[in-house]
C-alpha positions as CSV (number, residue, x, y, z in Angstrom):
1,X,93.3,85.6,134.7
2,X,91.7,88.3,136.8
3,X,90.5,91.6,135.3
4,X,93.5,93.4,136.9
5,X,96.1,91.2,135.3
6,X,97.9,92.4,132.2
7,X,97.5,90.3,129.1
8,X,100.6,88.7,127.6
9,X,101.7,89.0,124.0
10,X,101.7,85.8,122.0
11,X,105.5,86.2,121.5
12,X,106.3,87.1,125.1
13,X,108.8,84.2,125.3
14,X,110.8,85.7,122.5
15,X,110.9,89.1,124.3
16,X,112.0,87.4,127.5
17,X,114.7,85.5,125.6
18,X,115.9,88.9,124.1
19,X,116.2,90.3,127.6
20,X,113.2,92.7,127.5
21,X,112.2,94.7,130.5
22,X,108.4,94.6,130.7
23,X,105.8,97.1,131.9
24,X,102.0,97.5,131.8
25,X,100.4,99.5,129.0
26,X,96.7,99.5,128.0
27,X,96.1,96.3,129.8
28,X,99.0,94.4,128.3
29,X,102.4,93.4,129.6
30,X,104.7,95.1,127.0
31,X,108.4,95.0,126.3
32,X,109.5,98.5,127.3
33,X,113.2,98.2,126.5
34,X,115.9,95.7,125.6
35,X,119.5,95.5,126.8
36,X,120.6,98.0,124.2
37,X,118.6,100.7,125.9
38,X,116.1,103.3,124.8
39,X,118.6,105.6,123.2
40,X,120.3,103.0,121.1
41,X,117.0,101.4,120.1
42,X,115.6,104.8,119.0
43,X,118.7,105.7,117.0
44,X,119.0,102.2,115.4
45,X,115.4,102.6,114.1
46,X,116.3,106.0,112.6
47,X,119.5,104.6,111.0
48,X,118.7,101.0,110.2
49,X,115.6,98.9,111.0
50,X,113.7,98.3,114.3
51,X,111.1,95.7,115.0
52,X,108.2,96.4,117.3
53,X,105.7,93.9,118.6
54,X,102.4,95.8,118.4
55,X,100.2,92.8,118.9
56,X,98.3,94.7,121.7
57,X,96.7,96.7,118.9
58,X,93.6,95.3,117.3
59,X,92.8,94.5,113.6
60,X,89.1,94.5,112.9
61,X,88.0,93.2,109.5
62,X,84.7,94.7,108.2
63,X,82.9,93.1,105.3
64,X,79.5,92.8,103.7
65,X,77.3,94.9,101.4
66,X,76.7,97.7,103.9
67,X,80.3,98.1,105.1
68,X,80.7,101.4,103.4
69,X,77.6,102.7,105.0
70,X,78.9,101.7,108.5
71,X,82.3,103.3,107.9
72,X,80.7,106.6,106.7
73,X,78.6,106.6,109.8
74,X,81.5,105.7,112.2
75,X,84.2,107.9,110.7
76,X,84.3,111.3,108.9
77,X,85.2,109.8,105.6
78,X,83.7,108.7,102.3
79,X,84.5,105.1,102.0
80,X,83.5,104.9,98.3
81,X,86.2,107.4,97.5
82,X,88.9,105.2,99.0
83,X,90.8,103.4,96.2
84,X,91.6,99.7,96.5
85,X,94.8,99.2,98.7
86,X,94.5,102.7,100.0
87,X,94.9,103.3,103.8
88,X,93.5,106.3,105.5
89,X,94.0,107.8,108.9
90,X,90.6,108.5,110.4
91,X,88.8,109.1,113.7
92,X,86.0,107.5,115.7
93,X,84.0,110.4,117.2
94,X,81.2,110.7,119.8
95,X,78.2,112.9,119.3
96,X,80.1,115.8,120.8
97,X,82.9,115.3,118.2
98,X,85.2,114.0,120.9
99,X,87.9,111.6,119.7
100,X,87.0,108.1,120.8
101,X,90.0,106.7,118.9
102,X,92.2,107.3,116.0
103,X,92.3,104.5,113.5
104,X,93.7,103.4,110.2
105,X,91.2,102.1,107.6
106,X,92.4,100.2,104.5
107,X,90.2,99.1,101.6
108,X,91.0,95.5,100.6
109,X,88.0,94.9,98.2
110,X,84.8,96.6,97.1
111,X,83.0,95.7,100.3
112,X,85.9,94.6,102.6
113,X,88.0,96.9,104.8
114,X,90.6,96.5,107.6
115,X,90.5,98.8,110.6
116,X,93.4,99.1,113.1
117,X,92.4,100.2,116.5
118,X,94.4,101.3,119.6
119,X,94.9,98.7,122.3
120,X,93.2,100.5,125.1
121,X,90.1,101.3,123.0
122,X,89.8,98.0,121.1
123,X,86.9,96.5,123.1
124,X,85.0,99.8,123.2
125,X,85.6,100.4,119.4
126,X,84.2,97.0,118.6
127,X,81.1,97.6,120.7
128,X,80.7,101.1,119.1
129,X,80.9,99.6,115.6
130,X,78.4,96.9,116.4
131,X,76.0,99.4,117.8
132,X,76.3,101.5,114.6
133,X,76.0,98.4,112.5
134,X,72.5,97.6,113.9
135,X,70.3,96.9,110.9
136,X,73.1,96.8,108.4
137,X,74.5,93.8,106.5
138,X,78.0,93.9,107.9
139,X,80.3,91.3,109.4
140,X,82.6,92.7,112.1
141,X,85.5,90.3,112.7
142,X,88.2,91.1,115.3
143,X,91.3,89.2,114.2
144,X,93.5,87.1,116.5
145,X,96.9,87.7,114.9
146,X,100.4,88.8,115.8
147,X,101.0,92.3,114.7
148,X,104.6,93.6,114.0
149,X,106.0,96.9,112.9
150,X,109.3,97.0,111.0
151,X,110.5,100.6,110.8
152,X,113.5,102.5,109.5
153,X,115.3,103.3,106.3
154,X,116.5,99.7,105.9
155,X,113.1,98.1,106.5
156,X,112.4,97.5,102.9
157,X,115.8,95.9,102.3
158,X,115.5,93.8,105.4
159,X,112.1,92.3,104.2
160,X,113.3,92.0,100.6
161,X,116.4,90.1,101.8
162,X,114.2,87.3,103.1
163,X,111.8,87.2,100.1
164,X,109.2,89.7,101.0
165,X,109.2,92.3,98.1
166,X,107.6,95.6,99.1
167,X,109.1,98.0,96.6
168,X,105.8,98.5,94.7
169,X,104.0,99.6,97.9
170,X,104.0,103.3,98.8
171,X,103.1,105.0,102.1
172,X,99.6,104.4,103.4
173,X,98.8,101.5,101.1
174,X,98.0,98.0,102.2
175,X,97.9,94.5,100.6
176,X,97.4,90.8,101.6
177,X,100.6,89.3,100.2
178,X,99.9,85.8,101.5
179,X,96.9,84.0,102.9
180,X,96.3,85.3,106.4
181,X,98.7,88.2,106.1
182,X,97.9,91.9,106.0
183,X,100.8,94.3,105.2
184,X,100.7,98.1,105.0
185,X,103.5,100.6,104.3
186,X,102.9,102.7,107.4
187,X,104.0,103.1,111.0
188,X,104.2,105.5,113.9
189,X,107.8,106.5,113.9
190,X,108.1,109.1,111.1
191,X,110.3,106.6,109.2
192,X,109.6,104.5,106.2
193,X,108.4,101.1,107.3
194,X,105.7,98.4,107.4
195,X,103.1,96.9,109.7
196,X,102.4,93.2,109.2
197,X,99.7,91.1,110.8
198,X,100.1,87.3,110.5
199,X,99.7,84.1,112.4
200,X,101.9,83.4,115.4
201,X,103.5,80.5,113.5
202,X,104.3,82.7,110.5
203,X,105.5,85.5,112.8
204,X,108.1,83.3,114.5
205,X,109.5,82.2,111.1
206,X,109.6,85.8,109.8
207,X,111.3,87.1,112.9
208,X,113.9,84.3,112.9
209,X,114.7,85.3,109.3
210,X,114.7,89.0,110.0
211,X,117.1,88.8,113.0
212,X,119.6,86.9,110.9
213,X,120.5,90.4,109.7
214,X,122.4,92.4,112.3
215,X,120.9,95.6,110.9
216,X,117.6,94.6,112.4
217,X,116.9,94.7,116.2
218,X,114.0,94.5,118.7
219,X,112.8,97.9,119.8
220,X,110.6,98.5,122.8
221,X,107.6,100.6,123.7
222,X,109.7,103.4,125.3
223,X,111.6,104.1,122.1
224,X,108.4,103.8,120.1
225,X,107.1,106.6,122.2
226,X,110.2,108.9,121.7
227,X,110.1,108.1,118.0
228,X,106.4,109.0,117.6
229,X,106.8,112.1,119.7
230,X,109.7,113.4,117.6
231,X,107.5,112.7,114.6
232,X,104.7,114.9,116.1
233,X,102.2,112.0,116.1
234,X,99.4,111.8,118.7
235,X,99.0,109.2,121.3
236,X,95.4,108.5,122.1
237,X,94.7,108.8,125.8
238,X,97.4,111.5,126.1
239,X,97.4,114.0,123.2
240,X,93.9,113.2,122.0
241,X,91.0,111.9,124.1
242,X,87.1,111.8,124.0
243,X,87.3,115.4,125.4
244,X,89.4,116.6,122.5
245,X,87.9,117.6,119.2
246,X,89.7,117.4,115.8
247,X,89.8,121.2,115.3
248,X,91.8,121.9,118.5
249,X,93.9,118.8,117.9
250,X,94.9,120.0,114.4
251,X,93.6,116.9,112.8
252,X,91.1,118.4,110.4
253,X,93.5,117.4,107.6
254,X,92.1,113.9,108.2
255,X,88.5,115.0,107.4
256,X,87.9,115.4,103.6
257,X,86.4,118.9,102.8
258,X,83.2,117.4,101.3
259,X,82.7,115.3,104.4
260,X,83.0,118.4,106.7
261,X,80.0,120.0,105.1
262,X,77.9,117.0,104.0
263,X,78.9,114.0,106.0
264,X,76.4,112.3,108.3
265,X,78.9,110.6,110.6
266,X,78.6,110.5,114.3
267,X,79.5,113.9,115.7
268,X,79.1,115.7,112.4
269,X,76.9,118.6,113.7
270,X,79.3,119.2,116.6
271,X,82.4,119.1,114.4
272,X,80.8,121.6,112.0
273,X,80.2,123.9,115.0
274,X,83.8,123.6,116.2
275,X,85.1,124.3,112.7
276,X,82.9,127.4,112.4
277,X,84.1,128.6,115.8
278,X,87.8,127.9,115.2
279,X,90.3,126.5,117.6
280,X,90.1,127.8,121.1
281,X,93.3,126.0,122.0
282,X,95.8,124.4,119.7
283,X,98.1,121.3,119.8
284,X,101.7,122.4,119.5
285,X,105.2,121.2,119.8
286,X,107.2,122.4,122.8
287,X,111.0,122.7,123.1
288,X,112.2,123.0,126.7
289,X,115.2,125.1,127.3
290,X,118.3,123.1,128.4
291,X,118.3,119.3,128.9
292,X,115.5,118.9,131.4
293,X,112.5,117.0,129.9
294,X,109.0,118.3,130.5
295,X,106.5,115.5,131.2
296,X,102.9,115.0,130.5
297,X,100.7,116.7,133.0
298,X,102.8,119.8,133.4
299,X,100.9,123.1,133.4
300,X,102.0,125.9,131.0
301,X,102.0,129.6,131.9
302,X,102.7,132.9,130.2
303,X,105.3,135.4,131.3
304,X,102.7,136.9,133.8
305,X,102.0,133.6,135.4
306,X,98.7,133.0,133.8
307,X,97.7,129.4,133.0
308,X,97.6,129.0,129.2
309,X,97.9,125.3,128.6
310,X,99.2,121.9,129.4
311,X,101.7,119.3,128.3
312,X,100.3,116.0,127.0
313,X,103.5,114.2,126.0
314,X,107.1,114.8,126.8
315,X,110.5,113.3,127.0
316,X,114.0,113.4,125.4
317,X,114.4,113.3,121.7
318,X,117.5,111.3,120.9
319,X,117.5,112.3,117.2
320,X,116.5,115.8,117.9
321,X,119.2,116.1,120.5
322,X,117.1,117.9,123.0
323,X,113.9,117.5,125.1
324,X,110.7,117.4,123.1
325,X,107.1,117.7,124.2
326,X,103.6,118.2,122.8
327,X,100.6,119.9,124.4
328,X,97.8,122.4,124.1
329,X,97.9,126.1,124.5
330,X,95.4,128.9,124.1
331,X,95.2,129.8,120.5
332,X,96.7,133.2,121.0
333,X,99.9,131.6,122.4
334,X,100.3,129.0,119.6
335,X,102.7,130.9,117.3
336,X,106.1,129.2,116.8
337,X,108.8,130.6,119.1
338,X,106.3,131.9,121.7
339,X,108.0,131.7,125.1
340,X,106.1,129.9,127.8
341,X,106.9,128.3,131.2
342,X,106.3,124.8,132.3
343,X,105.8,123.9,136.0
344,X,108.3,121.1,136.7
345,X,108.1,120.1,140.3
346,X,107.5,123.7,141.4
347,X,110.1,125.3,139.1
348,X,109.0,127.3,136.1
349,X,111.1,125.9,133.2
350,X,111.2,128.0,130.0
351,X,109.8,126.3,126.9
352,X,109.3,127.6,123.4
353,X,106.4,126.7,121.1
354,X,108.0,124.6,118.3
355,X,106.8,123.4,114.9
356,X,105.9,119.8,114.4
357,X,107.5,117.4,113.7
358,X,110.8,117.8,115.5
359,X,112.4,115.4,113.0
360,X,111.4,115.2,109.3
361,X,109.1,112.4,108.2
362,X,110.8,110.1,105.7
363,X,107.8,108.2,104.3
364,X,108.1,106.5,100.9
365,X,105.4,108.3,99.0
366,X,106.4,107.5,95.5
């Protein structure tokens, strides 16, 4: 395989058999849609249960006596304060407090954690962690597993029907229910659901059992994007990048207050400066007027034609029933209902600043 060729998912044959249409994403050949189409896949996930192959993402197991010290250096968190089984959304920052990646960290034992990294950043994330681990007693082990997301209000029932009981697990908690399995109650759709990593052999058995239930269907990357956008969730590389800081991105909720003032993580000084300054621009939801979607890359203007921001994600929200978008605007234009104008192929389309999320989250928190 040349460096320009997209990598294939371990279960690519199953997606082809299911009639998937493939496209390139983050160096991988990914199923974008299935015969049901984006709209139906999206709505089925909101109403029943959708299965997403997210094996392009990377699980990195971190273990050893100094694992906590590595995590506290790499991320703005206090690993010792993370209870067993707890998952936490966190960030890998550079020295300028730019967001290298957003990750999920789960504590599996006193000195063992699992990190989930985004596909396009996985190689760089691993190298970054190894650099920070220099001199520390830590084992960094990228896992070679299939990774599946089962999302929707019937996800728990679908897993329980085939002998995988998850009722005792609440949102942002993770366990290892079987040897070689890692399961968290989490996801990127705004719905209740689970992410499961397991061997290819086990994954094929699990999927065969899951799809014996007609309430469960494959869902592609296109619907995953519309689901996460309705849920107001960031996509790294679009809504957050190494040029974005957590203050402007509205992600300071992910940084514990004690860590903001006392943490010694990479980028700590810069992040404290950004926090003291306050947001110069803010990440906001955007609701275009009418039915015309506004896409990423569109510039935003005020009523006088002054450039005030940009769209970073956009499309149609099947559950919201209207176009949805996300972007950054100068702080003084970030109030909900502020009228702005997006440049769509030379036409100024009215858009209003909208609260996030566009559809309520339905996580199982207790």
